Every structure is written in structure tokens, then in C-alpha cells.
C-alpha positions as CSV (number, residue, x, y, z in Angstrom):
1,N,-15.2,-14.9,12.2
2,K,-17.7,-13.7,9.6
3,V,-17.6,-10.0,8.8
4,I,-20.8,-8.4,7.6
5,M,-20.4,-5.2,5.6
6,T,-23.2,-2.8,6.4
7,A,-24.6,-0.5,3.7
8,P,-23.1,3.0,3.7
9,S,-25.0,5.7,5.6
10,I,-23.4,8.5,3.6
11,I,-22.4,8.4,-0.1
12,I,-20.1,11.1,-1.4
13,I,-19.3,11.5,-5.1
14,V,-16.0,12.8,-6.3
15,D,-15.9,13.8,-10.0
16,K,-12.7,15.6,-11.1
17,N,-13.4,15.7,-14.8
18,R,-17.1,16.6,-15.1
19,G,-17.6,18.3,-11.7
20,S,-21.0,16.8,-11.3
21,G,-20.2,15.2,-7.9
22,N,-20.2,16.6,-4.4
23,F,-16.5,17.3,-4.6
24,T,-13.8,17.5,-7.3
25,S,-11.0,16.1,-5.1
26,I,-10.7,13.1,-2.8
27,Q,-9.1,15.2,-0.2
28,G,-12.1,17.6,-0.2
29,A,-14.4,14.6,0.4
30,I,-12.4,13.3,3.3
31,D,-12.0,16.8,4.8
32,S,-15.8,17.1,4.8
33,L,-16.2,14.3,7.3
34,P,-16.2,14.9,11.1
35,L,-13.1,14.0,13.1
36,V,-15.1,11.4,15.0
37,N,-17.4,9.6,12.6
38,Q,-19.8,6.7,13.6
39,D,-21.2,6.2,10.1
40,R,-20.0,4.0,7.2
41,V,-19.1,6.4,4.4
42,L,-18.8,5.5,0.7
43,I,-16.7,7.8,-1.4
44,D,-17.5,7.0,-5.0
45,V,-14.5,8.3,-7.1
46,H,-15.5,8.7,-10.8
47,E,-12.9,8.0,-13.5
48,G,-10.0,10.4,-13.7
49,I,-6.6,11.2,-12.2
50,N,-6.6,12.9,-8.8
51,T,-3.3,14.5,-8.0
52,G,-2.1,16.3,-4.9
53,V,0.9,18.3,-3.7
54,I,2.3,17.6,-0.2
55,Q,3.3,20.8,1.6
56,P,5.5,19.8,4.6
57,A,5.3,22.0,7.7
58,S,9.1,22.4,7.9
59,T,12.2,21.9,5.8
60,Q,12.8,18.5,7.3
61,P,12.6,15.5,5.0
62,L,9.2,13.8,4.9
63,G,10.7,10.3,5.5
64,T,9.2,7.0,4.5
65,Y,6.0,7.5,6.5
66,G,5.3,11.0,5.2
67,S,6.2,10.2,1.6
68,A,2.9,8.3,0.9
69,T,0.6,9.5,-1.8
70,F,-2.3,8.2,0.1
71,G,-2.3,7.4,3.9
72,V,-5.0,5.6,5.9
73,D,-5.2,5.7,9.7
74,A,-8.8,4.8,10.2
75,P,-9.9,1.1,10.7
76,Y,-12.3,-0.7,8.4
77,F,-11.1,1.1,5.3
78,V,-12.1,-0.6,2.0
79,A,-10.9,0.4,-1.5
80,K,-12.1,-1.1,-4.7
81,N,-10.8,-0.6,-8.3
82,I,-8.5,2.4,-7.3
83,T,-4.9,3.0,-8.5
84,F,-2.5,4.5,-5.9
85,K,0.6,5.9,-7.6
86,N,3.7,7.7,-6.4
87,T,5.7,9.3,-9.2
88,T,9.0,9.5,-7.4
89,P,11.6,8.2,-9.9
90,I,13.5,5.0,-9.5
91,P,16.5,5.7,-7.2
92,P,20.0,5.1,-8.5
93,E,21.9,2.2,-7.0
94,G,23.0,3.0,-3.5
95,A,20.9,6.1,-3.2
96,D,19.4,6.9,0.3
97,G,16.3,8.9,1.2
98,M,14.4,8.4,-2.1
99,Q,11.4,6.6,-0.7
100,G,8.1,7.1,-2.6
101,V,5.3,5.3,-0.9
102,A,2.1,4.9,-3.0
103,L,-0.1,3.8,-0.1
104,R,0.4,3.6,3.6
105,I,-2.2,1.6,5.5
106,S,-2.1,1.9,9.3
107,G,-5.8,1.2,10.0
108,D,-6.8,-2.2,11.2
109,A,-9.3,-4.6,9.5
110,S,-8.9,-3.0,6.0
111,A,-9.3,-4.5,2.6
112,F,-8.3,-3.8,-1.1
113,A,-9.9,-5.4,-4.1
114,G,-8.9,-4.9,-7.7
115,C,-6.5,-2.1,-6.8
116,K,-3.1,-1.1,-8.2
117,F,-0.1,0.2,-6.2
118,L,2.5,1.8,-8.5
119,G,5.8,3.2,-7.3
120,A,9.6,2.8,-7.4
121,Q,11.0,2.4,-3.9
122,D,8.7,1.3,-1.0
123,T,5.5,1.1,-3.0
124,L,3.1,-0.4,-0.4
125,Y,3.7,0.5,3.2
126,D,1.7,-2.2,5.1
127,H,2.4,-0.2,8.3
128,R,0.4,-2.0,11.0
129,G,-2.9,-3.9,11.4
130,R,-4.6,-6.7,9.6
131,H,-5.2,-6.2,5.9
132,Y,-6.6,-8.3,3.0
133,Y,-5.7,-7.8,-0.7
134,E,-7.5,-9.5,-3.6
135,N,-6.8,-9.3,-7.3
136,C,-4.4,-6.4,-6.7
137,Y,-1.3,-5.4,-8.7
138,I,1.9,-4.1,-7.0
139,E,4.8,-2.6,-8.9
140,G,8.1,-1.1,-7.9
141,S,11.9,-1.5,-8.1
142,V,12.8,-2.3,-4.5
143,D,10.9,-3.1,-1.2
144,L,7.6,-3.3,-3.0
145,I,5.8,-4.5,0.2
146,F,7.1,-3.7,3.7
147,G,6.0,-2.8,7.2
148,D,4.7,-4.4,10.4
149,G,1.2,-5.5,9.3
150,R,-0.4,-8.9,9.4
151,S,-1.6,-9.2,5.9
152,Y,-3.1,-11.8,3.5
153,F,-2.6,-11.3,-0.2
154,K,-5.3,-13.5,-2.7
155,E,1.8,-14.0,13.2
156,N,3.1,-11.6,14.7
157,T,4.5,-9.6,11.8
158,S,4.0,-11.6,8.6
159,F,2.9,-11.5,5.0
160,F,1.0,-14.3,3.3
161,L,1.0,-14.2,-0.5
162,V,-1.3,-16.9,-1.9
163,N,-2.1,-17.6,-5.6
164,C,0.1,-14.7,-6.7
165,R,2.4,-14.0,-9.6
166,V,5.9,-12.6,-9.1
167,T,7.6,-11.1,-12.2
168,G,10.4,-8.7,-12.9
169,S,13.1,-7.5,-15.4
170,N,16.2,-8.1,-13.2
171,I,17.4,-10.6,-10.7
172,V,15.7,-10.0,-7.3
173,Y,15.3,-11.4,-3.9
174,L,11.9,-12.5,-2.6
175,G,12.5,-10.4,0.5
176,R,15.1,-8.7,2.8
177,A,15.1,-8.4,6.5
178,W,14.6,-4.7,7.2
179,A,14.1,-5.7,10.9
180,P,13.8,-8.9,12.9
181,F,10.8,-11.2,12.6
182,S,10.2,-10.6,8.9
183,T,8.1,-13.7,8.2
184,T,7.0,-13.9,4.6
185,I,5.2,-16.9,3.1
186,F,4.6,-17.5,-0.7
187,A,2.1,-20.3,-1.4
188,Y,0.8,-21.6,-4.7
189,T,2.6,-18.7,-6.4
190,Y,4.1,-18.5,-9.9
191,M,7.6,-17.1,-10.0
192,E,9.7,-16.3,-13.1
193,N,13.4,-17.2,-13.4
194,N,14.5,-13.8,-12.2
195,I,14.4,-14.8,-8.5
196,N,17.8,-15.0,-6.8
197,P,18.4,-18.7,-5.8
198,K,19.2,-17.6,-2.3
199,G,15.7,-16.2,-2.1
200,W,16.3,-14.1,1.0
201,F,18.7,-11.3,1.9
202,D,19.6,-10.9,5.6
203,W,20.7,-7.3,5.2
204,G,24.2,-8.2,6.6
205,D,22.8,-9.6,9.9
206,P,23.1,-13.4,10.1
207,S,20.6,-13.5,13.0
208,R,17.9,-12.6,10.4
209,Q,18.5,-15.8,8.4
210,L,15.5,-18.1,8.0
């Protein structure tokens, strides 16, 4: 099916450095929109680093879902030339509860072009829905891409990585079975010699073998 992107009805400018836009923060621009929105909105983020502090409502841990620097629930979300970064440090070996998601995408029919996703553990949470990534860079130490989405990188739960490049500084697996049905396909992809020859880790459950 051919998707036709309509021109935005609303354009909002975020300028953190010069203050010449409509807002100085991305969150402020998002909060200005109505809860139910029928218009396509373009948020034009000028050059600069936008940071935010998460204030949990209780003393309970945020968990993987709540650790995201940027979370998307709306469908038809598109990001272009944006860097999403979580500054949580690389966890020590065997550590638990140190997830630091750079982006969580839960909205269907969303796309990312020329974006960077930077983190340590659980960088890109492809939570659910159909997503397309083109000319993107994803960096982390473990579980760089995970979730239940159906995504294409340039069926039920599956990831397709096509014409990609996989590099790293230590020996790594191409994936591990966090849950059943973890289908991942690498096609026409360059891989350096740091890939574990086994390729896949079943997380101690033989039923999750390929």
C-alpha cells in the first residue's frame, strides 16, 4: 500500500539556544497540543541539546518502559535527523535493573530517518506496532533493539535488518530470546569478526532455539 504524507496543518518551532521559536523545550511543544488531535503537526527542533528530568510519581522503580528518554504512543509519528540519548551508564556484568531506554516507540505506522539512538542497556524499545528505520545509527552495550514490534530496518513479532552494518568492540551475539517468537532476520548486512559463531543465545531455554 502506498502511503501519502500530507502537509502539516500546524508547525511548531522549538529553539532552545536562541529562544526565537514558539517553545524552548520539546515537552512544552507537545504539551501545547490537545489530547485528541486530528491535524498533522510538525515540530521543527532547531539545533541544540534538549534535556529533561523524569520525576516519578512514587518511590517505585521506573522499569524498562518508564526509563525511556523519549516515549511515543501516538500512531503515524515521524522523526528525521534527531538524536535520542539516554545517559544511564553501562551496567556492570550481571547487574539488574539498570535499563536506560533512549527511545520507546509504541505508536503504529511510525518512521525514523537519519536518526541516532544512543544508550547502554536497552537502547531502542521497539515496543509494539509497525515501524520503519532508514539511515539510522543504534549504539549500546546489550539489548540494543528489543520489543514486540514488527519493524523494518534500511510476522508476528519480528525484526528485519536489511543493508545494515553490525560493529562492536567485544564478542557479541546477534540476538537473545527475551521471550518466545523472537524472529530476527539480517539480510545483505556487513558484520565484523566480533560476532559469536553461535549467533543466537536462547537465554537458557532450549525451546527458543532457532
